[in-house]
All heavy atoms as TSV, in Angstrom:
chain	resi	resn	atom	element	x	y	z
A	1	MET	N	N	10.246	7.542	-22.011
A	1	MET	CA	C	9.560	7.116	-20.809
A	1	MET	C	C	8.079	6.932	-21.126
A	1	MET	O	O	7.458	7.804	-21.732
A	1	MET	CB	C	9.742	8.169	-19.723
A	1	MET	CG	C	9.096	7.802	-18.430
A	1	MET	SD	S	9.577	8.987	-17.161
A	1	MET	CE	C	8.214	8.785	-16.072
A	2	PRO	N	N	7.475	5.801	-20.725
A	2	PRO	CA	C	6.057	5.582	-20.991
A	2	PRO	C	C	5.189	6.506	-20.135
A	2	PRO	O	O	5.634	7.053	-19.130
A	2	PRO	CB	C	5.857	4.118	-20.608
A	2	PRO	CG	C	6.956	3.807	-19.671
A	2	PRO	CD	C	8.094	4.684	-20.067
A	3	LYS	N	N	3.957	6.664	-20.565
A	3	LYS	CA	C	3.036	7.514	-19.825
A	3	LYS	C	C	2.748	6.899	-18.462
A	3	LYS	O	O	2.718	5.681	-18.315
A	3	LYS	CB	C	1.723	7.652	-20.597
A	3	LYS	CG	C	1.793	8.568	-21.779
A	3	LYS	CD	C	0.416	8.815	-22.318
A	3	LYS	CE	C	0.437	9.884	-23.383
A	3	LYS	NZ	N	-0.905	10.202	-23.858
A	4	PRO	N	N	2.512	7.727	-17.443
A	4	PRO	CA	C	2.193	7.193	-16.116
A	4	PRO	C	C	0.804	6.565	-16.108
A	4	PRO	O	O	-0.025	6.855	-16.981
A	4	PRO	CB	C	2.243	8.428	-15.217
A	4	PRO	CG	C	2.037	9.578	-16.127
A	4	PRO	CD	C	2.596	9.178	-17.455
A	5	PRO	N	N	0.512	5.701	-15.142
A	5	PRO	CA	C	-0.810	5.076	-15.093
A	5	PRO	C	C	-1.899	6.084	-14.751
A	5	PRO	O	O	-1.638	7.133	-14.174
A	5	PRO	CB	C	-0.663	4.036	-13.992
A	5	PRO	CG	C	0.471	4.489	-13.166
A	5	PRO	CD	C	1.386	5.239	-14.074
A	6	LYS	N	N	-3.118	5.730	-15.120
A	6	LYS	CA	C	-4.264	6.564	-14.769
A	6	LYS	C	C	-4.484	6.485	-13.266
A	6	LYS	O	O	-4.048	5.546	-12.607
A	6	LYS	CB	C	-5.520	6.062	-15.476
A	6	LYS	CG	C	-5.513	6.260	-16.969
A	6	LYS	CD	C	-6.814	5.737	-17.534
A	6	LYS	CE	C	-6.903	5.957	-19.003
A	6	LYS	NZ	N	-8.167	5.439	-19.559
A	7	LYS	N	N	-5.207	7.444	-12.705
A	7	LYS	CA	C	-5.466	7.437	-11.273
A	7	LYS	C	C	-6.591	6.488	-10.908
A	7	LYS	O	O	-6.669	6.013	-9.775
A	7	LYS	CB	C	-5.801	8.841	-10.788
A	7	LYS	CG	C	-4.605	9.772	-10.871
A	7	LYS	CD	C	-4.918	11.120	-10.326
A	7	LYS	CE	C	-3.684	12.007	-10.432
A	7	LYS	NZ	N	-3.919	13.325	-9.882
A	8	LYS	N	N	-7.480	6.209	-11.871
A	8	LYS	CA	C	-8.608	5.323	-11.612
A	8	LYS	C	C	-8.872	4.488	-12.853
A	8	LYS	O	O	-8.767	4.968	-13.972
A	8	LYS	CB	C	-9.857	6.140	-11.261
A	8	LYS	CG	C	-11.033	5.321	-10.838
A	8	LYS	CD	C	-12.208	6.195	-10.430
A	8	LYS	CE	C	-13.396	5.344	-10.065
A	8	LYS	NZ	N	-14.559	6.162	-9.744
A	9	CYS	N	N	-9.218	3.224	-12.653
A	9	CYS	CA	C	-9.527	2.328	-13.759
A	9	CYS	C	C	-10.897	2.684	-14.341
A	9	CYS	O	O	-11.837	2.957	-13.600
A	9	CYS	CB	C	-9.524	0.888	-13.258
A	9	CYS	SG	S	-10.024	-0.309	-14.494
A	10	CYS	N	N	-11.008	2.625	-15.657
A	10	CYS	CA	C	-12.273	2.989	-16.304
A	10	CYS	C	C	-13.215	1.791	-16.445
A	10	CYS	O	O	-14.319	1.935	-16.942
A	10	CYS	CB	C	-12.009	3.620	-17.665
A	10	CYS	SG	S	-11.100	2.553	-18.778
A	11	VAL	N	N	-12.805	0.601	-16.081
A	11	VAL	CA	C	-13.593	-0.630	-16.031
A	11	VAL	C	C	-14.044	-1.121	-17.404
A	11	VAL	O	O	-14.924	-1.954	-17.496
A	11	VAL	CB	C	-14.818	-0.479	-15.089
A	11	VAL	CG1	C	-15.413	-1.822	-14.741
A	11	VAL	CG2	C	-14.462	0.229	-13.808
A	12	SER	N	N	-13.463	-0.632	-18.473
A	12	SER	CA	C	-13.819	-1.173	-19.780
A	12	SER	C	C	-13.183	-2.551	-19.913
A	12	SER	O	O	-12.118	-2.820	-19.366
A	12	SER	CB	C	-13.342	-0.247	-20.901
A	12	SER	OG	O	-11.950	-0.153	-20.875
A	13	LYS	N	N	-13.832	-3.456	-20.622
A	13	LYS	CA	C	-13.348	-4.832	-20.708
A	13	LYS	C	C	-12.018	-4.933	-21.461
A	13	LYS	O	O	-11.102	-5.554	-20.946
A	13	LYS	CB	C	-14.421	-5.733	-21.346
A	13	LYS	CG	C	-14.159	-7.190	-21.105
A	13	LYS	CD	C	-14.064	-7.488	-19.620
A	13	LYS	CE	C	-13.816	-8.950	-19.367
A	13	LYS	NZ	N	-13.544	-9.246	-17.983
A	14	PRO	N	N	-11.846	-4.343	-22.634
A	14	PRO	CA	C	-10.488	-4.342	-23.182
A	14	PRO	C	C	-9.696	-3.225	-22.487
A	14	PRO	O	O	-9.877	-2.049	-22.777
A	14	PRO	CB	C	-10.683	-4.048	-24.671
A	14	PRO	CG	C	-11.979	-3.339	-24.758
A	14	PRO	CD	C	-12.813	-3.836	-23.600
A	15	ARG	N	N	-8.884	-3.587	-21.538
A	15	ARG	CA	C	-8.171	-2.602	-20.714
A	15	ARG	C	C	-7.216	-1.761	-21.561
A	15	ARG	O	O	-6.532	-2.267	-22.437
A	15	ARG	CB	C	-7.368	-3.310	-19.629
A	15	ARG	CG	C	-8.199	-4.224	-18.768
A	15	ARG	CD	C	-8.489	-3.560	-17.453
A	15	ARG	NE	N	-9.104	-4.535	-16.549
A	15	ARG	CZ	C	-10.256	-4.333	-15.946
A	15	ARG	NH1	N	-10.918	-3.229	-16.138
A	15	ARG	NH2	N	-10.756	-5.240	-15.143
A	16	CYS	N	N	-7.169	-0.455	-21.265
A	16	CYS	CA	C	-6.258	0.427	-21.990
A	16	CYS	C	C	-4.825	0.197	-21.511
A	16	CYS	O	O	-4.581	-0.479	-20.510
A	16	CYS	CB	C	-6.664	1.882	-21.792
A	16	CYS	SG	S	-6.550	2.449	-20.095
A	17	LYS	N	N	-3.861	0.748	-22.200
A	17	LYS	CA	C	-2.457	0.521	-21.860
A	17	LYS	C	C	-2.052	1.236	-20.577
A	17	LYS	O	O	-1.096	0.838	-19.931
A	17	LYS	CB	C	-1.566	0.975	-23.008
A	17	LYS	CG	C	-1.705	0.101	-24.223
A	17	LYS	CD	C	-0.776	0.532	-25.318
A	17	LYS	CE	C	-0.955	-0.366	-26.519
A	17	LYS	NZ	N	-0.093	0.012	-27.627
A	18	ARG	N	N	-2.758	2.276	-20.186
A	18	ARG	CA	C	-2.426	3.030	-18.980
A	18	ARG	C	C	-3.247	2.607	-17.771
A	18	ARG	O	O	-3.149	3.205	-16.708
A	18	ARG	CB	C	-2.646	4.515	-19.231
A	18	ARG	CG	C	-1.631	5.107	-20.185
A	18	ARG	CD	C	-1.834	6.584	-20.374
A	18	ARG	NE	N	-1.901	7.290	-19.108
A	18	ARG	CZ	C	-2.624	8.391	-18.910
A	18	ARG	NH1	N	-3.338	8.894	-19.862
A	18	ARG	NH2	N	-2.622	8.979	-17.742
A	19	CYS	N	N	-4.047	1.563	-17.890
A	19	CYS	CA	C	-4.890	1.094	-16.795
A	19	CYS	C	C	-4.002	0.604	-15.643
A	19	CYS	O	O	-3.100	-0.205	-15.853
A	19	CYS	CB	C	-5.788	-0.032	-17.282
A	19	CYS	SG	S	-6.872	-0.673	-15.994
A	20	PRO	N	N	-4.239	1.073	-14.415
A	20	PRO	CA	C	-3.390	0.644	-13.301
A	20	PRO	C	C	-3.491	-0.856	-13.015
A	20	PRO	O	O	-2.511	-1.478	-12.624
A	20	PRO	CB	C	-3.885	1.472	-12.118
A	20	PRO	CG	C	-5.211	1.991	-12.511
A	20	PRO	CD	C	-5.237	2.049	-13.991
A	21	ILE	N	N	-4.652	-1.456	-13.253
A	21	ILE	CA	C	-4.823	-2.893	-13.034
A	21	ILE	C	C	-3.979	-3.682	-14.024
A	21	ILE	O	O	-3.291	-4.630	-13.660
A	21	ILE	CB	C	-6.314	-3.281	-13.146
A	21	ILE	CG1	C	-7.109	-2.640	-12.016
A	21	ILE	CG2	C	-6.481	-4.788	-13.119
A	21	ILE	CD1	C	-8.600	-2.825	-12.122
A	22	ARG	N	N	-3.996	-3.251	-15.275
A	22	ARG	CA	C	-3.201	-3.935	-16.302
A	22	ARG	C	C	-1.703	-3.755	-16.047
A	22	ARG	O	O	-0.925	-4.702	-16.184
A	22	ARG	CB	C	-3.564	-3.379	-17.675
A	22	ARG	CG	C	-2.865	-4.064	-18.807
A	22	ARG	CD	C	-3.330	-3.494	-20.119
A	22	ARG	NE	N	-2.830	-4.289	-21.215
A	22	ARG	CZ	C	-3.247	-4.194	-22.450
A	22	ARG	NH1	N	-4.191	-3.320	-22.750
A	22	ARG	NH2	N	-2.746	-4.944	-23.392
A	23	MET	N	N	-1.302	-2.544	-15.655
A	23	MET	CA	C	0.111	-2.289	-15.382
A	23	MET	C	C	0.604	-3.104	-14.193
A	23	MET	O	O	1.729	-3.594	-14.181
A	23	MET	CB	C	0.356	-0.800	-15.161
A	23	MET	CG	C	0.185	0.028	-16.424
A	23	MET	SD	S	0.526	1.758	-16.161
A	23	MET	CE	C	2.298	1.760	-16.295
A	24	MET	N	N	-0.257	-3.292	-13.180
A	24	MET	CA	C	0.123	-4.091	-12.028
A	24	MET	C	C	0.273	-5.560	-12.427
A	24	MET	O	O	1.207	-6.240	-12.009
A	24	MET	CB	C	-0.902	-3.955	-10.906
A	24	MET	CG	C	-0.483	-4.657	-9.627
A	24	MET	SD	S	-1.578	-4.350	-8.238
A	24	MET	CE	C	-2.992	-5.322	-8.714
A	25	ALA	N	N	-0.620	-6.047	-13.265
A	25	ALA	CA	C	-0.565	-7.440	-13.716
A	25	ALA	C	C	0.673	-7.692	-14.574
A	25	ALA	O	O	1.288	-8.758	-14.477
A	25	ALA	CB	C	-1.824	-7.783	-14.490
A	26	ASN	N	N	1.046	-6.722	-15.396
A	26	ASN	CA	C	2.221	-6.863	-16.258
A	26	ASN	C	C	3.528	-6.597	-15.523
A	26	ASN	O	O	4.593	-6.913	-16.033
A	26	ASN	CB	C	2.128	-5.913	-17.458
A	26	ASN	CG	C	1.003	-6.291	-18.383
A	26	ASN	OD1	O	0.501	-7.402	-18.346
A	26	ASN	ND2	N	0.600	-5.345	-19.209
A	27	GLY	N	N	3.452	-5.977	-14.344
A	27	GLY	CA	C	4.657	-5.646	-13.595
A	27	GLY	C	C	5.309	-4.356	-14.042
A	27	GLY	O	O	6.478	-4.118	-13.773
A	28	THR	N	N	4.568	-3.492	-14.731
A	28	THR	CA	C	5.120	-2.230	-15.217
A	28	THR	C	C	4.679	-1.033	-14.372
A	28	THR	O	O	4.941	0.106	-14.736
A	28	THR	CB	C	4.709	-1.992	-16.685
A	28	THR	OG1	O	3.286	-2.012	-16.776
A	28	THR	CG2	C	5.300	-3.047	-17.590
A	29	LEU	N	N	4.030	-1.290	-13.256
A	29	LEU	CA	C	3.595	-0.218	-12.365
A	29	LEU	C	C	4.830	0.390	-11.696
A	29	LEU	O	O	5.721	-0.345	-11.260
A	29	LEU	CB	C	2.648	-0.784	-11.306
A	29	LEU	CG	C	1.705	0.164	-10.594
A	29	LEU	CD1	C	0.757	0.833	-11.571
A	29	LEU	CD2	C	0.906	-0.569	-9.547
A	30	PRO	N	N	4.943	1.731	-11.614
A	30	PRO	CA	C	6.133	2.348	-11.010
A	30	PRO	C	C	6.310	1.943	-9.544
A	30	PRO	O	O	5.345	1.606	-8.859
A	30	PRO	CB	C	5.846	3.851	-11.118
A	30	PRO	CG	C	4.789	3.994	-12.142
A	30	PRO	CD	C	4.007	2.726	-12.125
A	31	ASP	N	N	7.555	1.985	-9.068
A	31	ASP	CA	C	7.839	1.659	-7.673
A	31	ASP	C	C	7.140	2.645	-6.750
A	31	ASP	O	O	7.050	3.834	-7.037
A	31	ASP	CB	C	9.345	1.715	-7.410
A	31	ASP	CG	C	10.080	0.589	-8.110
A	31	ASP	OD1	O	9.431	-0.435	-8.399
A	31	ASP	OD2	O	11.281	0.739	-8.350
A	32	GLY	N	N	6.642	2.149	-5.623
A	32	GLY	CA	C	5.981	3.001	-4.647
A	32	GLY	C	C	4.490	3.142	-4.874
A	32	GLY	O	O	3.831	3.906	-4.180
A	33	TYR	N	N	3.937	2.420	-5.853
A	33	TYR	CA	C	2.507	2.490	-6.141
A	33	TYR	C	C	1.892	1.101	-6.101
A	33	TYR	O	O	2.555	0.111	-6.348
A	33	TYR	CB	C	2.245	3.091	-7.525
A	33	TYR	CG	C	2.513	4.566	-7.608
A	33	TYR	CD1	C	3.738	5.044	-8.049
A	33	TYR	CD2	C	1.541	5.491	-7.245
A	33	TYR	CE1	C	3.994	6.398	-8.114
A	33	TYR	CE2	C	1.778	6.847	-7.324
A	33	TYR	CZ	C	3.003	7.297	-7.759
A	33	TYR	OH	O	3.255	8.636	-7.824
A	34	THR	N	N	0.604	1.048	-5.782
A	34	THR	CA	C	-0.169	-0.182	-5.845
A	34	THR	C	C	-1.603	0.188	-6.227
A	34	THR	O	O	-1.933	1.368	-6.352
A	34	THR	CB	C	-0.128	-0.933	-4.499
A	34	THR	OG1	O	-0.737	-2.198	-4.665
A	34	THR	CG2	C	-0.849	-0.174	-3.406
A	35	VAL	N	N	-2.451	-0.808	-6.414
A	35	VAL	CA	C	-3.843	-0.577	-6.800
A	35	VAL	C	C	-4.752	-1.143	-5.724
A	35	VAL	O	O	-4.622	-2.303	-5.340
A	35	VAL	CB	C	-4.161	-1.238	-8.156
A	35	VAL	CG1	C	-5.610	-1.004	-8.545
A	35	VAL	CG2	C	-3.237	-0.721	-9.231
A	36	LYS	N	N	-5.658	-0.314	-5.226
A	36	LYS	CA	C	-6.648	-0.750	-4.244
A	36	LYS	C	C	-7.999	-0.211	-4.671
A	36	LYS	O	O	-8.146	0.988	-4.911
A	36	LYS	CB	C	-6.300	-0.232	-2.848
A	36	LYS	CG	C	-5.069	-0.883	-2.260
A	36	LYS	CD	C	-4.851	-0.468	-0.838
A	36	LYS	CE	C	-3.619	-1.142	-0.296
A	36	LYS	NZ	N	-3.370	-0.769	1.087
A	37	LYS	N	N	-8.964	-1.099	-4.781
A	37	LYS	CA	C	-10.325	-0.739	-5.188
A	37	LYS	C	C	-10.331	0.032	-6.496
A	37	LYS	O	O	-10.996	1.053	-6.643
A	37	LYS	CB	C	-11.019	0.059	-4.091
A	37	LYS	CG	C	-11.221	-0.720	-2.815
A	37	LYS	CD	C	-11.990	0.071	-1.799
A	37	LYS	CE	C	-12.149	-0.712	-0.529
A	37	LYS	NZ	N	-12.872	0.035	0.491
A	38	ARG	N	N	-9.557	-0.472	-7.487
A	38	ARG	CA	C	-9.447	0.082	-8.826
A	38	ARG	C	C	-8.853	1.481	-8.868
A	38	ARG	O	O	-8.947	2.192	-9.860
A	38	ARG	CB	C	-10.815	0.094	-9.531
A	38	ARG	CG	C	-11.385	-1.252	-9.810
A	38	ARG	CD	C	-12.667	-1.230	-10.641
A	38	ARG	NE	N	-13.162	0.064	-10.979
A	38	ARG	CZ	C	-14.326	0.576	-10.589
A	38	ARG	NH1	N	-15.107	-0.115	-9.817
A	38	ARG	NH2	N	-14.714	1.744	-10.990
A	39	LYS	N	N	-8.208	1.933	-7.782
A	39	LYS	CA	C	-7.584	3.255	-7.753
A	39	LYS	C	C	-6.094	3.109	-7.491
A	39	LYS	O	O	-5.654	2.238	-6.754
A	39	LYS	CB	C	-8.207	4.123	-6.661
A	39	LYS	CG	C	-9.636	4.499	-6.958
A	39	LYS	CD	C	-10.172	5.440	-5.928
A	39	LYS	CE	C	-11.622	5.780	-6.235
A	39	LYS	NZ	N	-12.182	6.706	-5.240
A	40	LEU	N	N	-5.314	4.006	-8.088
A	40	LEU	CA	C	-3.875	4.027	-7.898
A	40	LEU	C	C	-3.565	4.665	-6.548
A	40	LEU	O	O	-4.072	5.735	-6.221
A	40	LEU	CB	C	-3.228	4.837	-9.021
A	40	LEU	CG	C	-1.729	4.809	-9.110
A	40	LEU	CD1	C	-1.248	3.419	-9.509
A	40	LEU	CD2	C	-1.244	5.826	-10.107
A	41	VAL	N	N	-2.747	3.982	-5.729
A	41	VAL	CA	C	-2.460	4.437	-4.376
A	41	VAL	C	C	-0.959	4.385	-4.139
A	41	VAL	O	O	-0.296	3.457	-4.587
A	41	VAL	CB	C	-3.173	3.521	-3.341
A	41	VAL	CG1	C	-2.897	3.976	-1.930
A	41	VAL	CG2	C	-4.655	3.475	-3.603
A	42	LYS	N	N	-0.431	5.381	-3.424
A	42	LYS	CA	C	0.981	5.359	-3.039
A	42	LYS	C	C	1.149	4.433	-1.844
A	42	LYS	O	O	0.321	4.407	-0.946
A	42	LYS	CB	C	1.477	6.751	-2.662
A	42	LYS	CG	C	1.814	7.608	-3.831
A	42	LYS	CD	C	2.540	8.847	-3.376
A	42	LYS	CE	C	2.962	9.663	-4.567
A	42	LYS	NZ	N	3.709	10.844	-4.155
A	43	VAL	N	N	2.262	3.681	-1.844
A	43	VAL	CA	C	2.565	2.780	-0.744
A	43	VAL	C	C	3.330	3.565	0.313
A	43	VAL	O	O	4.288	4.266	0.000
A	43	VAL	CB	C	3.416	1.588	-1.237
A	43	VAL	CG1	C	3.802	0.693	-0.085
A	43	VAL	CG2	C	2.660	0.807	-2.293
A	44	LYS	N	N	2.888	3.452	1.562
A	44	LYS	CA	C	3.568	4.144	2.649
A	44	LYS	C	C	4.786	3.337	3.077
A	44	LYS	O	O	4.760	2.121	3.102
A	44	LYS	CB	C	2.635	4.312	3.843
A	44	LYS	CG	C	1.483	5.226	3.578
A	44	LYS	CD	C	0.639	5.386	4.804
A	44	LYS	CE	C	-0.540	6.298	4.526
A	44	LYS	NZ	N	-1.389	6.458	5.702
A	45	LYS	N	N	5.844	4.034	3.433
A	45	LYS	CA	C	7.039	3.373	3.932
A	45	LYS	C	C	6.829	3.045	5.405
A	45	LYS	O	O	6.283	3.842	6.162
A	45	LYS	CB	C	8.261	4.283	3.769
A	45	LYS	CG	C	8.614	4.533	2.330
A	45	LYS	CD	C	9.846	5.392	2.233
A	45	LYS	CE	C	10.194	5.672	0.791
A	45	LYS	NZ	N	11.374	6.532	0.687
A	46	LYS	N	N	7.289	1.863	5.804
A	46	LYS	CA	C	7.145	1.449	7.196
A	46	LYS	C	C	8.218	2.119	8.041
A	46	LYS	O	O	9.363	2.239	7.642
A	46	LYS	CB	C	7.252	-0.067	7.314
A	46	LYS	CG	C	6.079	-0.776	6.696
A	46	LYS	CD	C	6.147	-2.242	6.964
A	46	LYS	CE	C	4.940	-2.941	6.377
A	46	LYS	NZ	N	4.952	-4.364	6.667
A	47	ASN	N	N	7.829	2.517	9.236
A	47	ASN	CA	C	8.744	3.170	10.160
A	47	ASN	C	C	9.368	2.116	11.066
A	47	ASN	O	O	8.671	1.316	11.672
A	47	ASN	CB	C	7.976	4.208	10.991
A	47	ASN	CG	C	8.889	5.115	11.762
A	47	ASN	OD1	O	10.106	4.960	11.724
A	47	ASN	ND2	N	8.310	6.073	12.451
A	48	LYS	N	N	10.692	2.107	11.176
A	48	LYS	CA	C	11.377	1.098	11.974
A	48	LYS	C	C	11.378	1.436	13.461
A	48	LYS	O	O	11.763	0.626	14.280
A	48	LYS	CB	C	12.818	0.929	11.477
A	48	LYS	CG	C	12.882	0.340	10.095
A	48	LYS	CD	C	14.288	0.079	9.680
A	48	LYS	CE	C	14.325	-0.531	8.298
A	48	LYS	NZ	N	15.689	-0.835	7.873
A	49	ASP	N	N	10.935	2.625	13.848
A	49	ASP	CA	C	10.932	3.029	15.252
A	49	ASP	C	C	9.704	2.517	16.002
A	49	ASP	O	O	9.565	2.771	17.182
A	49	ASP	CB	C	10.995	4.558	15.370
A	49	ASP	CG	C	12.299	5.114	14.836
A	49	ASP	OD1	O	13.296	4.361	14.868
A	49	ASP	OD2	O	12.307	6.271	14.400
A	50	LYS	N	N	8.819	1.797	15.354
A	50	LYS	CA	C	7.606	1.317	16.007
A	50	LYS	C	C	7.913	0.282	17.080
A	50	LYS	O	O	7.227	0.203	18.076
A	50	LYS	CB	C	6.635	0.729	14.980
A	50	LYS	CG	C	5.959	1.768	14.147
A	50	LYS	CD	C	4.929	1.157	13.249
A	50	LYS	CE	C	4.213	2.222	12.440
A	50	LYS	NZ	N	3.195	1.648	11.578
A	51	LYS	N	N	8.961	-0.517	16.913
A	51	LYS	CA	C	9.300	-1.534	17.909
A	51	LYS	C	C	9.642	-0.890	19.247
A	51	LYS	O	O	9.213	-1.352	20.290
A	51	LYS	CB	C	10.484	-2.380	17.435
A	51	LYS	CG	C	10.110	-3.488	16.526
A	51	LYS	CD	C	11.298	-4.389	16.302
A	51	LYS	CE	C	10.900	-5.603	15.521
A	51	LYS	NZ	N	12.038	-6.493	15.299
A	52	SER	N	N	10.407	0.180	19.231
A	52	SER	CA	C	10.817	0.821	20.473
A	52	SER	C	C	9.618	1.432	21.191
A	52	SER	O	O	9.550	1.410	22.413
A	52	SER	CB	C	11.879	1.880	20.217
A	52	SER	OG	O	11.364	2.897	19.397
A	53	SER	N	N	8.645	1.952	20.452
A	53	SER	CA	C	7.475	2.541	21.088
A	53	SER	C	C	6.575	1.459	21.684
A	53	SER	O	O	5.975	1.650	22.731
A	53	SER	CB	C	6.694	3.398	20.104
A	53	SER	OG	O	6.171	2.595	19.086
A	54	LYS	N	N	6.496	0.291	21.050
A	54	LYS	CA	C	5.680	-0.795	21.591
A	54	LYS	C	C	6.296	-1.360	22.864
A	54	LYS	O	O	5.599	-1.682	23.807
A	54	LYS	CB	C	5.519	-1.908	20.556
A	54	LYS	CG	C	4.526	-1.599	19.492
A	54	LYS	CD	C	4.326	-2.799	18.595
A	54	LYS	CE	C	3.295	-2.511	17.531
A	54	LYS	NZ	N	3.095	-3.671	16.666
A	55	SER	N	N	7.613	-1.486	22.902
A	55	SER	CA	C	8.265	-2.051	24.072
A	55	SER	C	C	8.121	-1.131	25.281
A	55	SER	O	O	8.007	-1.588	26.406
A	55	SER	CB	C	9.738	-2.334	23.791
A	55	SER	OG	O	10.409	-1.130	23.495
A	56	SER	N	N	8.095	0.176	25.066
A	56	SER	CA	C	7.933	1.092	26.186
A	56	SER	C	C	6.517	1.028	26.741
A	56	SER	O	O	6.311	1.183	27.935
A	56	SER	CB	C	8.270	2.520	25.758
A	56	SER	OG	O	7.355	2.963	24.792
A	57	LYS	N	N	5.519	0.774	25.904
A	57	LYS	CA	C	4.143	0.657	26.378
A	57	LYS	C	C	3.962	-0.609	27.213
A	57	LYS	O	O	3.285	-0.595	28.227
A	57	LYS	CB	C	3.167	0.629	25.193
A	57	LYS	CG	C	2.971	1.957	24.546
A	57	LYS	CD	C	1.955	1.865	23.441
A	57	LYS	CE	C	1.757	3.188	22.758
A	57	LYS	NZ	N	0.792	3.089	21.664
A	58	THR	N	N	4.550	-1.721	26.803
A	58	THR	CA	C	4.385	-2.964	27.539
A	58	THR	C	C	5.149	-2.937	28.857
A	58	THR	O	O	4.755	-3.581	29.818
A	58	THR	CB	C	4.858	-4.162	26.702
A	58	THR	OG1	O	6.208	-3.940	26.319
A	58	THR	CG2	C	3.995	-4.350	25.485
A	59	ALA	N	N	6.213	-2.170	28.935
A	59	ALA	CA	C	6.994	-2.089	30.170
A	59	ALA	C	C	6.214	-1.338	31.257
A	59	ALA	O	O	6.366	-1.626	32.431
A	59	ALA	CB	C	8.317	-1.388	29.910
A	60	THR	N	N	5.354	-0.399	30.896
A	60	THR	CA	C	4.585	0.361	31.887
A	60	THR	C	C	3.370	-0.412	32.364
A	60	THR	O	O	2.850	-0.123	33.436
A	60	THR	CB	C	4.126	1.707	31.296
A	60	THR	OG1	O	3.344	1.450	30.140
A	60	THR	CG2	C	5.325	2.579	30.940
A	61	ASN	N	N	2.919	-1.406	31.658
A	61	ASN	CA	C	1.751	-2.194	32.025
A	61	ASN	C	C	2.163	-3.559	32.564
A	61	ASN	O	O	1.809	-4.582	32.026
A	61	ASN	CB	C	0.802	-2.365	30.833
A	61	ASN	CG	C	0.224	-1.043	30.383
A	61	ASN	OD1	O	0.103	-0.136	31.183
A	61	ASN	ND2	N	-0.123	-0.949	29.117
A	62	ASP	N	N	2.897	-3.586	33.674
A	62	ASP	CA	C	3.356	-4.842	34.242
A	62	ASP	C	C	2.428	-5.380	35.327
A	62	ASP	O	O	2.779	-6.283	36.073
A	62	ASP	CB	C	4.771	-4.677	34.828
A	62	ASP	CG	C	5.794	-4.510	33.717
A	62	ASP	OD1	O	5.516	-4.969	32.589
A	62	ASP	OD2	O	6.858	-3.937	33.994
A	63	LYS	N	N	1.242	-4.816	35.477
A	63	LYS	CA	C	0.311	-5.273	36.503
A	63	LYS	C	C	-0.268	-6.629	36.100
A	63	LYS	O	O	-0.684	-6.823	34.969
A	63	LYS	CB	C	-0.818	-4.262	36.662
A	63	LYS	CG	C	-0.361	-2.908	37.146
A	63	LYS	CD	C	-1.523	-1.948	37.223
A	63	LYS	CE	C	-1.067	-0.560	37.605
A	63	LYS	NZ	N	-2.167	0.388	37.584
A	64	PRO	N	N	-0.364	-7.572	37.037
A	64	PRO	CA	C	-0.981	-8.866	36.706
A	64	PRO	C	C	-2.497	-8.713	36.591
A	64	PRO	O	O	-3.109	-7.848	37.221
A	64	PRO	CB	C	-0.602	-9.750	37.899
A	64	PRO	CG	C	-0.333	-8.799	39.011
A	64	PRO	CD	C	0.197	-7.551	38.380
A	65	LEU	N	N	-3.095	-9.541	35.765
A	65	LEU	CA	C	-4.542	-9.509	35.587
A	65	LEU	C	C	-5.241	-10.182	36.754
A	65	LEU	O	O	-4.792	-11.192	37.271
A	65	LEU	CB	C	-4.918	-10.226	34.287
A	65	LEU	CG	C	-4.400	-9.588	33.005
A	65	LEU	CD1	C	-4.734	-10.467	31.829
A	65	LEU	CD2	C	-5.008	-8.217	32.816
A	66	ALA	N	N	-6.348	-9.592	37.195
A	66	ALA	CA	C	-7.117	-10.174	38.292
A	66	ALA	C	C	-7.925	-11.360	37.768
A	66	ALA	O	O	-8.506	-11.321	36.697
A	66	ALA	CB	C	-8.038	-9.118	38.879
A	67	ALA	N	N	-7.984	-12.405	38.569
A	67	ALA	CA	C	-8.713	-13.606	38.155
A	67	ALA	C	C	-10.124	-13.611	38.616
A	67	ALA	O	O	-10.602	-13.013	39.463
A	67	ALA	CB	C	-8.004	-14.849	38.680
């Protein structure tokens, strides 16, 4: 198993093999991770229950807007 990516990019021009930016470009970054602002970040899973909570909020606000 290859070494995991570094937590932060060191910004050297010849990128090291564990650089998260290089791993993302090559497609070798582990699943569930991405790079934001040169730092390794875990991707949050989306919750499918958000639709039901939004529909309940819109149902309570059925008042027409005043002109």
